[in-house]
C-alpha positions in Angstrom: 24.3 78.7 59.5 21.0 79.9 59.1 19.2 78.5 56.6 16.8 81.7 56.9 19.4 83.8 55.6 19.9 81.3 52.5 18.0 82.3 49.2 18.0 79.3 46.6 17.7 79.8 42.7 17.0 77.6 40.3 16.8 77.7 36.4 14.3 75.5 35.0 13.2 74.2 31.7 11.1 71.4 31.0 12.1 69.6 34.4 8.6 67.9 35.1 10.2 64.6 36.3 13.0 66.1 38.7 11.6 69.4 39.6 9.1 68.0 42.5 12.3 66.1 44.2 14.0 69.0 43.5 11.8 71.6 45.5 11.1 68.7 48.2 14.7 68.9 49.0 14.6 72.7 49.4 11.9 73.3 51.9 14.0 74.4 54.8 15.1 77.4 53.1 13.8 80.8 54.0 13.5 81.9 49.9 13.4 79.9 46.3 13.6 81.9 43.2 12.5 79.7 40.2 13.3 81.2 36.9 11.6 79.5 34.1 13.0 79.1 30.8 10.0 78.9 28.1 8.9 75.2 29.3 6.2 73.6 27.9 5.9 70.5 29.9 4.2 70.6 33.2 7.2 72.3 34.9 5.0 75.5 35.7 1.6 73.7 37.0 4.1 71.4 39.3 5.7 75.0 40.7 2.6 76.5 41.1 1.1 73.6 43.0 3.9 73.6 45.1 4.0 77.4 45.7 0.2 76.6 47.2 1.8 74.9 50.3 5.1 76.7 50.0 4.6 80.4 49.6 8.1 81.4 50.0 8.7 79.9 46.2 8.8 83.1 43.8 8.2 82.2 40.0 9.7 84.1 37.2 9.7 83.9 33.4 12.6 84.5 31.2 13.9 83.7 27.4 17.0 81.9 27.2 20.2 84.6 27.2 22.7 81.8 28.2 23.1 80.0 31.3 25.3 83.0 33.2 23.1 85.5 32.5 20.3 83.7 33.5 21.5 83.1 36.8 22.6 86.3 37.6 19.1 87.4 36.4 18.0 84.8 39.2 20.1 86.1 41.8 19.0 89.7 40.9 15.5 88.6 42.4 17.0 87.4 45.5 16.3 89.2 49.3 19.5 87.5 51.1 22.9 87.7 50.3 23.5 84.2 50.8 22.3 82.0 47.8 22.3 78.6 46.8 22.4 77.9 43.4 20.7 74.5 42.3 19.6 72.9 38.8 16.2 71.4 38.6 17.6 68.0 38.0 19.3 68.0 41.4 18.5 67.1 44.9 20.2 68.5 48.2 21.3 65.9 50.4 19.9 65.9 54.0 23.4 65.5 55.0 24.3 68.5 53.0 21.6 70.6 55.2 22.8 69.3 58.2 26.8 70.3 57.1 25.5 73.6 56.1 23.6 74.5 59.6 26.9 73.7 61.6 29.2 76.3 59.3 30.0 79.7 60.3 30.8 81.5 56.9 32.5 84.7 55.7 31.6 86.6 53.1 34.5 85.5 50.6 33.5 81.7 51.4 32.5 79.9 48.3 30.8 76.4 49.1 31.9 73.7 46.7 29.5 70.5 47.1 30.3 66.9 45.9 27.7 65.8 42.7 26.9 62.5 42.5 26.2 62.1 38.4 23.5 59.4 37.6 22.8 57.7 34.3 19.5 55.5 34.9 19.3 56.2 38.3 22.8 54.9 39.2 25.8 56.5 40.7 28.3 56.4 38.0 31.9 57.1 39.7 34.0 56.9 36.3 34.3 58.6 32.8 35.3 61.8 34.6 31.9 62.0 36.6 33.7 61.7 39.7 35.1 63.6 42.0 32.9 66.0 41.0 32.7 69.3 43.2 30.7 72.3 42.0 30.8 75.9 43.5 27.4 76.7 44.8 26.8 78.6 47.7 28.2 82.1 47.9 27.5 85.6 49.0 26.2 87.5 46.2 27.8 90.8 47.6 31.5 88.9 46.9 30.7 87.3 43.4 28.3 86.2 40.9 28.1 84.0 37.8 30.4 84.9 34.5 28.3 85.6 31.6 29.2 82.1 29.8 26.2 80.9 27.2 27.3 77.4 28.7 29.5 75.9 31.6 28.8 79.0 33.5 30.7 79.6 36.6 31.0 81.6 39.5 33.9 84.1 39.7 36.7 83.4 41.6 38.8 86.3 43.2 42.1 86.6 45.2 40.7 86.5 48.6 38.0 83.9 47.8 38.3 80.9 50.0 36.6 77.5 48.7 35.4 75.3 51.2 34.8 71.5 50.2 31.9 70.2 52.1 31.5 66.1 52.5 27.9 66.1 51.4 26.3 67.7 48.2 24.1 67.0 45.4 22.5 63.7 43.6 22.2 64.7 39.7 19.7 63.3 38.0 22.2 63.6 34.8 20.9 61.6 32.0 18.3 59.1 31.7 18.9 56.9 28.8 21.0 57.3 25.3 18.5 60.0 23.7 18.7 61.9 26.9 22.5 61.8 26.4 22.6 62.8 22.7 20.0 65.5 23.2 21.8 67.4 25.6 25.5 67.0 23.8 23.6 68.3 20.6 22.5 71.3 22.8 25.3 72.1 24.6 27.8 71.6 21.8 26.2 74.2 19.6 26.1 76.6 22.9 29.7 76.0 23.1 30.4 76.4 20.0 28.9 80.3 19.8 30.7 80.8 23.1 34.1 80.2 21.7 34.3 81.8 18.4 37.9 83.1 19.7 39.4 79.6 19.6 40.8 77.9 17.1 39.2 74.6 15.5 40.0 72.4 12.4 38.9 68.7 11.0 42.1 67.1 12.5 41.6 68.9 15.7 37.8 67.6 16.1 39.0 64.2 15.1 42.1 64.1 17.5 40.2 65.6 20.4 37.3 63.3 20.2 39.5 60.6 20.1 41.5 61.2 23.0 38.2 61.8 25.1 37.0 58.4 24.4 40.5 56.9 25.6 40.5 59.1 28.8 37.0 58.9 29.6 36.8 54.9 28.9 40.4 54.0 29.6 42.4 56.2 32.1 39.1 56.9 33.9 37.8 53.6 34.2 34.3 54.1 32.1 34.9 50.1 31.4 34.1 49.3 34.8 30.4 50.3 34.3 29.9 48.2 31.2 27.7 49.5 28.8 26.7 52.3 30.7 30.6 53.3 30.8 30.9 52.8 27.4 28.1 54.6 26.2 29.0 57.6 28.3 32.4 57.6 27.1 31.3 57.5 23.5 28.8 60.6 23.9 31.5 62.6 25.6 33.6 61.9 22.7 30.9 62.6 20.0 30.2 65.8 22.0 34.0 66.9 21.9 33.8 66.2 17.9 30.4 67.9 17.4 31.6 71.4 19.4 34.8 71.7 17.4 33.1 71.1 14.2 29.9 73.3 15.1 32.9 75.9 15.5 34.6 75.1 12.6 31.5 76.0 10.5 30.9 79.0 12.4 34.1 80.3 12.1 34.3 79.6 8.2 31.0 80.5 7.4 30.3 83.7 5.2 27.8 86.3 5.7 24.8 86.0 3.3 24.6 89.9 3.1 26.5 92.7 4.4 25.9 96.6 4.9 28.3 99.6 4.1 27.8 102.0 6.9 29.3 105.6 6.1 29.8 108.5 8.6 29.4 112.0 7.7 28.4 115.4 8.9 28.5 118.4 6.3 31.2 116.9 3.8 28.8 116.4 0.9 32.0 116.5 -1.6 33.7 114.1 0.2 30.7 112.0 0.5 30.4 112.6 -3.1 33.5 110.7 -4.2 33.1 108.1 -1.5 29.8 107.2 -3.4 31.3 107.4 -6.6 33.7 105.0 -5.7 31.1 102.6 -4.2 29.3 102.6 -7.5 32.4 101.0 -9.4 32.9 98.4 -6.7 33.5 94.7 -8.1 31.3 93.4 -5.5 28.4 95.4 -4.4 27.2 95.5 -0.4 23.3 94.5 0.0 23.1 98.3 1.3 24.9 101.4 1.7 23.6 103.3 5.2 24.3 107.0 5.3 25.2 107.3 9.5 24.3 111.2 9.4 25.9 113.4 12.6 23.0 116.5 12.1 24.3 117.4 8.3 22.2 120.3 6.9 20.0 120.0 4.2 22.5 119.8 1.1 23.7 116.6 2.3 20.1 115.2 2.3 19.6 116.5 -1.6 22.6 115.0 -2.5 21.7 111.5 -1.0 18.7 111.7 -3.1 20.3 112.5 -6.2 22.1 109.2 -5.8 19.1 107.0 -4.4 17.7 107.8 -8.0 20.3 105.6 -9.6 22.4 104.0 -7.1 23.4 100.2 -7.9 21.9 98.7 -4.2 19.8 100.5 -1.6 21.1 103.8 -0.2 19.4 104.7 3.0 20.0 108.0 4.7 19.6 107.9 8.8 20.0 111.3 10.2 20.2 112.6 13.6 20.0 115.9 15.4 23.1 118.0 15.7 23.9 118.2 19.0 27.5 118.0 19.0 30.2 115.6 17.9 28.0 112.2 18.5 29.6 109.7 16.4 28.9 106.7 18.2 25.0 107.0 18.5 24.7 108.0 14.8 26.9 104.9 13.8 24.5 102.6 16.3 21.6 104.3 14.3 22.4 103.1 11.3 23.5 100.1 12.2 20.3 98.9 13.8 18.6 100.3 10.6 20.5 97.5 8.6 18.9 94.1 7.4 22.3 93.0 6.9 24.1 90.4 8.9 27.3 91.6 8.0 28.6 95.4 8.8 31.5 97.4 7.2 32.0 100.8 8.7 33.7 103.5 6.8 34.2 107.3 6.9 32.4 109.9 4.7 35.8 110.6 3.3 37.0 107.0 2.5 37.6 106.1 -1.2 37.4 102.6 -2.1 39.3 100.2 -3.9 37.4 98.2 -6.3 37.8 94.8 -4.2 36.8 96.4 -1.1 33.9 94.9 -0.1 35.2 91.4 -1.7 38.3 91.5 0.7 36.3 92.2 3.8 34.3 89.1 3.3 36.8 87.0 2.7 38.7 87.6 5.9 35.2 87.8 8.0 34.5 85.8 10.9 32.2 85.2 13.5 33.7 86.8 16.8 35.6 88.9 15.0 36.7 92.7 14.3 38.3 93.1 11.0 40.6 96.2 10.8 41.2 97.0 7.1 44.1 99.0 5.3 44.1 102.9 5.4 45.9 105.1 2.5 46.3 108.4 3.6 46.3 111.1 1.0 48.2 114.1 1.4 46.9 117.7 1.1 47.9 118.6 -2.5 46.5 115.1 -3.7 43.3 115.3 -2.1 43.0 118.9 -3.1 43.1 117.8 -6.6 40.7 115.1 -6.1 37.9 117.5 -4.7 38.8 120.2 -7.3 38.0 117.7 -10.1 35.4 115.6 -8.2 37.0 112.1 -9.5 38.1 109.5 -7.1 40.1 107.3 -9.5 42.7 109.9 -9.2 43.4 108.4 -5.6 44.6 105.5 -7.1 47.6 107.3 -9.0 49.1 107.3 -5.7 51.7 104.4 -5.4 53.4 103.2 -2.7 54.2 99.6 -1.0 51.4 99.9 1.5 48.7 100.7 -1.1 49.5 97.6 -3.5 47.4 94.4 -3.0 49.5 91.3 -2.0 47.5 88.4 -1.0 49.9 86.8 0.3 51.2 89.6 2.7 47.5 90.1 3.3 46.9 86.2 4.7 50.1 86.7 6.5 49.2 89.8 8.6 45.3 88.3 9.1 47.2 85.1 10.7 49.6 86.8 13.0 48.0 89.9 13.9 45.6 88.0 16.5 44.6 90.6 19.5 42.4 89.3 22.7 41.8 90.3 25.7 45.0 89.3 27.1 46.7 92.2 25.5 45.6 94.5 28.5 47.7 92.8 31.1 50.8 94.3 28.9 49.0 97.7 27.5 46.2 100.0 28.1 45.6 100.8 24.5 44.8 98.9 21.0 46.8 100.4 18.6 45.5 101.1 15.2 41.8 100.5 16.2 39.8 102.8 13.8 36.1 102.7 12.8 37.0 104.3 9.1 37.7 100.9 7.9 36.4 98.1 10.0 34.1 95.2 10.0 32.2 92.8 12.1 29.0 90.7 12.2 25.8 92.6 13.7 24.9 90.0 16.2 28.7 90.6 17.9 27.6 94.3 17.8 24.2 94.1 19.3 26.0 91.6 22.3 28.0 94.3 23.4 25.0 96.8 22.9 26.9 98.8 20.2 29.1 101.7 20.5 29.0 103.5 24.0 26.7 106.4 23.3 28.3 108.1 26.4 31.3 109.8 24.0 30.6 113.3 22.9 33.5 114.9 20.9 36.2 112.9 19.1 38.2 110.4 20.5 38.5 106.7 21.6 34.9 105.5 21.0 36.5 103.4 18.4 39.1 102.1 20.7 36.5 101.5 23.4 34.5 99.8 21.4 37.1 97.0 20.4 37.9 96.8 24.4 34.2 95.5 25.0 34.4 93.4 22.2 37.6 91.6 23.2 36.0 91.6 27.0 33.3 89.6 25.2 35.8 86.7 24.1 36.0 88.3 20.9 39.0 88.8 18.8 41.1 91.7 16.3 43.0 91.0 13.5 44.2 93.4 11.1 44.0 92.5 6.9 47.0 94.7 5.0 47.3 95.0 1.4 43.6 94.0 1.1 40.6 95.9 2.1 42.3 99.2 0.7 40.9 102.8 1.0 41.9 106.0 0.5 41.6 108.8 3.2 40.9 112.3 2.1 43.0 114.7 3.6 41.5 117.2 6.3 42.6 119.2 9.5 42.6 117.2 12.6 39.4 117.2 14.5 38.7 119.2 17.7 40.3 117.3 20.5 39.0 118.9 23.5 36.9 116.4 25.0 39.5 113.7 24.3 40.7 113.8 27.9 36.8 112.8 29.1 36.3 110.4 26.5 39.8 108.6 27.7 38.5 108.5 31.2 35.5 106.3 30.0 37.7 104.2 28.1 40.0 103.7 30.9 37.0 102.7 33.1 35.9 100.1 30.5 39.5 98.7 31.1 39.4 98.6 34.6 36.4 96.9 35.0 36.5 94.8 31.9 33.0 95.5 30.8 31.6 94.2 27.6 28.3 96.4 27.6 28.3 100.1 28.3 24.9 100.7 29.4 24.6 101.0 33.4 
């Protein structure tokens, strides 16, 4: 293979001790793309001095956005279809270069290179460090990296053919114990943030840590390398322990503040009932934001009236009336929020007194929580609207709208849905933004609601689908987080088919974000 047809990408941060060795091993290649991740040592100076002699080195900068996204960003700067991805603490062996020259590759080939992992510059062939094949040479028209924050990898397809080389990389993995611990802390934090969809517990953290040590030190022969094998096995075990404990803390930490987002459009009488019910909540949200899809001035006047003595901050976020644009309206309101947790309701949902308390009780990072909805019939709704008394909604008696903590916890535990659901169905039933909550950072990770939706239908389902494709989970809470839906005629569904096509496209491509 002609090395002039291969671009090299390097992600780098504070690699002053190994970068020059890395770059020297790559001189025969046509192009080197170096993407610096906010280095504050001599890394950039080393790269700039190297570029004086090797002008085909191109230097770019980016903040940390995750290792997978960073590698794909570097990939976007390359001019060749064939790419070698290498880390700044790795050296490409001369024998590997000669092996590459002899290959005749097809577009769907991915080359797996053997990697020699060094501790204090000694090659460790135990502790799970050998054999260590890493997929690093590929055609970017065939594949790219996944979006993982850490432990990123190339996407493998059915027609992908992996070729294992005899020669590969020398990896200056760790300099000493401090270096091991520093990386262990950094990567365990990223792993916890990335794996919020997994289960964790104190028992699980301890058992997995113990097994990791036994496996690496005894079964994978770490004891052969004396104290180095013991240190590596111990740090690997600690890394396992801390990643599961950090995950445990993230999952069970409760939000410090929350915002209640209410969508509305020219329904001030219903909105007034909702606002009255909020004033009687046992636990108040930190702010209430009205997401207004273009209502007339009478709605604004109503909100100003309530703002005078409302028990928490009440904001009005209005957009021009250009048709049904609930997705954009919600995005506007959530962006205006200063809170870390978001609860969504519609402007015709009367809230039971523990509504906010229940949502926060079941909240979890990486989770969409679907609350309970009791639909009031036409006559019940008419009476409530005539008397403008939200408390009449609570007169409705039935099994569904009775608080039951035992059943709520059981349904929450066993209602888990993740992206695997789309292997069996194309629609997550019961996903409705009229009573839904999530962390704002999870909303931002998928760029919020898809603003391509115009008219009623599927914008909530599509949002949930992208949330799941971003490794999120969906759970229901019945018999808690209760809200009463004031009756109204069904919305115009003339855009449902077009919206359904947008939704199906998301399912087909398994996209986490909606912007092109």
